[in-house]
N, C-alpha and C positions, 0 to 999 in steps of 0.2 A: 528480707534484710532490714534491720532497724532504720527508721527514717533519719535518726540522728547520725548514724554511721554514714549514710549516703550523703548527708549534708556536709559532713566533715571531709569525706573524700572528694566531693565536688569542689570544695574550697581549696584543695591542694593544686597549686598552679603548675608544679613541675612533675606531676605524675607521668611515668614513662608512656610513650606512644607505642603502638604496635610496630614491631620491626618491619621495615618495608619488604624485605625478602621473604620473611615468613608469611606476610599477608599475601604477597604475590603467589607464593606456593600453595597456600591453602585456598585461595579464591580461584586460581587459574588452573589448578590440577585436579579439580574434583569432578571432572567429567570423563566419560569413556573415550572421548576424542583427545584427551590429553596425551602429549607425546613426549619422547625423550628429548627431542630437539627443543621443545618449549621449556622443559625443566632446565636444560643446559644453558639456554639464552637468559633465563632468570638468574641463575647462578653467576654467569659471567659478568653481569652488571656490577658485581661486588668483588673486586680483585682479591681483597683480604679474605673474604669468605671463601672464594674459590680456593685459595692456598690451604685454608684450614680444612675444607671438604676433602681435598686431595690427601692431606696428612692423615686424617681419620680413615679415609677409604683404604689407605695403605697399611693400616694397622692389622695385626693378625686376625682379630675377630671379624674383619670384613673381607680382607683380600685373600685370606687363605694361602699366603705366601707368594701370590702372583703379583708382580709389579704392575701398578696401575699408573700410566703416565699422562692421562688426559681425562677430562670430565666425561667425554663420550665413552672412553674405555671403562670408567668407573660405573656408568649407568648400565653398560652391557655386562660387566663382570659381576657386580654385586646386586644389580637390580634396580629398577625404576624406584620401587617403593622404599628400598633401603637408603638410597641417595636422598630421596625426599625427606625421610626421617632424620638423616644426618643434618640436612639443611635447617629443618625445624629446630633441632637440638642446638646447633651452633648459633642460629639467629637469636634464640632466647638467652643462651648462656653468656653471650657477649654482652648482655645488658647490665648484669650486676656481678662483678667479681672483685669489688673493692671491700674494704673493712666495713662490716655492718655495725660496728660498735658494741658487740656483745661476744664474750668468750664462748658462749653456748652455740653461737651460730656462725659458721664460716661459709661464705657464698660458694666457693668452689666445691666444698663438700655437699652443700645442698643441691647444686647442679648435678653432681655425680650421682647423688641419691635419686634425683629426678629422672636421670637417664636409666638407672636401674628399675625405677618404678615403671617408666615408659616401656622398657624392654619386657618386663614381667607382665605388664597389662596387655601388651600385644600377644604374648604367648597364651595368656588366659582367654583373651577375646577369640582366639582362633579355635578354642574348644567350646565356645558358647554360641548357640544359635541366635541369629538376628543381630549380630554385632560386627562392625567392620574394624578389623584389627588395627589398621593405620589410624583410624580416628581415636582409638584408645591409646595408641602411642602418643599422640598429640596431647591428649588429656593428661596422660602421665607426666609429660614434660612440663605441663602448665600447672599441675595440681598444687604445688607449694609456692607459687609466686606470691601468694598472700603473706607467707613467712618473711620474705625479703622486704615487702612493703611495710609489714608490722614493725620490723627493725628500724627502718628508715624514717617512718612517719609517725609511729606511735611508741617511741622508746620508753617513755615514763610508764605507760600502761603495760608494756611488755615486761618491765622490771617488776611491776606488782603481780603479773601473771606468773612469772618465774618463781617469785617468792611463795607461791601457793602450790607449786609442784612438790609432790612427796613420793615416797616409796610406793604409796597406794594410790597416787593420783597422777595421771598422765598429763602432759602438756595440753592436749586437746580438751581434756576434762577441766583443767584449770582455766582454759580460755572460755569454755562454756559457762563455768560458774561466774567469771568476771563479766561476761556479756560482750566480749569482743573476740571474734575467732578469725584466724588466718584464712580459713576456708570462705568466710563471708567477704573478706578483703579481696581475695583472689577472684571470687565470682564477680565482684564489682568491676574489677579490671577487665575481666573477659567480656563483660557487658559493655564496658566503655570501648573496648576494641572491636565490638560488633562480631564476636566470634560465634554467636548464635546460642540458642537455649540448651542445646545438647552439651556443648563444652561448659557453659556457665553452670548448669545445674549438676553436672558431673563433679565439678570442682566444689561447688557449694556443699554438697552432701557426701563428700567422699570419706568423711568420718562417721556419718550416720545415714547410710544409704536407704534405710527403711522410710525416711522422710522425703525421698526424692521423687515419689510418685511415678510418672511415666519414664523417669530417668533413673529408676532404682537399679536396673541392670548394669548400665555403665558405671554408675557410682559405686556399685558393689565390686566391679572389677578393679577399680582404683583402690578401694578400700582393702581389698585382698592383696593387690600387688604392693601397696604401701607397707602392709604388715610383714609380708614375706621379705621385701627388700630391707626393712628395718632389722628384722631378725637375723639377716645374713650380714649385718653391719656393712652395708654397701654404700659408701660415701658417708653423708651425715648420719650419725647414730641416734639422734633424737635426744630428748631431755626427759628424765624420769623413767619409769618402768617401760620396757618394750611392750608394744601391743601383742596380745595373743592372736594367733592365726586361726580366726574363725571364718569358715566358709559360708557366705550367705546362700540360703536355700535356693533363691531365685536363679542362681547361676547353674544349678543342676549338675554340679561337679562331684565326682567321687573323690574320696581322700587320696586314693592312688594317683589320680590325675594331678592333684595339687602337689603332692610330694614330687612327682616327676618334674613339674614346672619348676619347683624350688631347687631341685637337684640340678636341672639344666642351667638355671641362673647362677647357682653356685659354681659350676663348672666354667662358666663364661666370665665370672666376676673379675678375675685378674686381668684378663685380656681387655675387657670393656674399660676397666679403670685406667689401664695403661694407655689404651688408644685414645681416650678422651682427656686425661689429666693434663698432659703437656699442652694440648690445644687450647683448653679452657684457661690455663694459666698464662698463655702467651699474649 
């Protein structure tokens, strides 16, 4: 990361801090001894979040038409990991839902896109050896945090970048030419939040996973999930030409596997958007 960017970000006094509940979930539930009771106790510390978790859990994509009346019931019915993922998603999406100052960027749409990427990344990771699908869900949720920070803290630079986007040049390519990328900003925040090198580097290189070194496999998962989700117009649709769906070799996936994942996400799209939209907007 360029030293000048680090210095500028370090100088920002009101950068967001890691959401308490998300930090508790990520740090407290990463062992084999983690229990449903522990997850429930973490969520219950935040009554507003508890209500939102219950609302999402009762959406068709999670509940399957079965009424879920308590957190304990949610964990039993839809599963420990799914509830954990809902908590991570809601903890993050509650941070930025205001006007970002750009017609091209809507915070709610960006969060819905991130939920789509997280869901898709989880499905891809389940097909790739050596990856934990829940970790990739988390990275998918976090991958575009830098876009939100770019809008809020570097508006003049972002307007210059947007002016350089064309029919033949993607937003990410325009950022690279300008020398200020949302992926670098997002990676900085992940570092500041002490989320570890796996998440930080997966975010940093999710548009260029070949540069990710030891983290090229998870970065490739997010790269592919991002492309699929954008092509499906899931939430925020991007600026400029849509990315082509290129399958990184390192993932070892066949074209048929990728098509099946994209089809599954397409089938779930309306239910996921419906289940999350009202909660994020509330």
